[in-house]
N, C-alpha and C positions, 0 to 999 in steps of 0.2 A: 159562185164565182166572184160576186162583188166583195164577199168577206176576204177572199184571198187577195184581191187587188187592193182593197182598202188596208189590209194589214201591211201590204208591200209598200204602199204610199207612207204609212206611218214610219216604217223602218228606214225608207229613203230620206224622210225629213229628219230623222234622228242622226243619221250618217252625215248628212249635209251640214247639220249644226255642229257635229263633232270634227268635221274636216278641218285641217290646218289651212289657214288662208295663204295663198301664194304670195301675199305682200310681206309676210313675216320671213325675214332672212335667216337662213341657217348659219350657225357659227362655223367659220372656216377653220380647219385644223389640217395638220399634216402637210400634204403637197399643195393644198389649196391656200394656205396661209402665206401672206406675203412675208418675206424674210429680207434682212439687209444682205447685200451682195458685195462681192469683191470689186476693186476698181476696174479690173479687165471686163467683168461682166456688166458693170455700169456703163462702160464705154460701148459695149455691144448693144445693150437694150435701151439705154438712154434713160434709166431710172434708178433710184437709189434703193428701192425695195421692190421685190417682185416675188411671185410664187413660182415654184418649180415647174408646174405644168404650163404656165404662161411662157416661162423661159424656153422650155422645150418647143412650144408652139412657134415662138419667134425664131428659133434656130431653124425649124423646118420651113418656115416661111422664107428665110434667107436662102436656104438650100434650093427650094423650088424656084424662087425668083432668079437666082443666078445659075440655074441648071448645074448643080454640083453633084448630082447623083451619077455614078458610074453607069454608062449605057449598057454595058455588058452584064453587070451585077447591080441591080437597083438597091441592093441592101448595103452597098458601100457608098460613102460620101467622100469626094475629093475635096479637101479643105483648102479654101483660099486664106489670104492672110488674116482676114477678120475672124474667120473660124478658128484658125490656128491659135489665136490669142487666147481663146477660152477652152480649147480642147487639147491642152498640154503640147502644143506645137506639132501635132501629128499631121502627116500628109494625107493619110486615109483613115477613116473611121467607119466602123460598122454601125448601122442604125441603132442596134441594141446597146451599144456602148455609150451612147450620148448621156443618158441619165447618170451613169457612174462617173463619167468624166466631168460633169458640171457640178457634182457634189461638193467639190473643193471650193466652189465660188459662193457656197451657202454656209458661212461659218455658224456654228451652234452658238445660240444665245446663252449667256451665263447668268 
């Protein structure tokens, strides 16, 4: 029995030594990478660069704070003037359309 546990301890020490430290930060890419944004989006979020996922979180925070979800259909958002400025001036938007509608506010880098 002790040979089994002893071997297990050795393996655990090796695994612990090879484990990636949580202090090392991963390189952000894709949706997590901050990008320059359009003037309308700058006005909404208050920053010059932001990642797409943070932008969507801020939009949802605005929706929840101002109770803009349609009570009858929670998947629809009734846009106020602030949201209309970044969501192509639409009065109602479905929750799944948000990421597509904000794509124009993240111009591609050249």
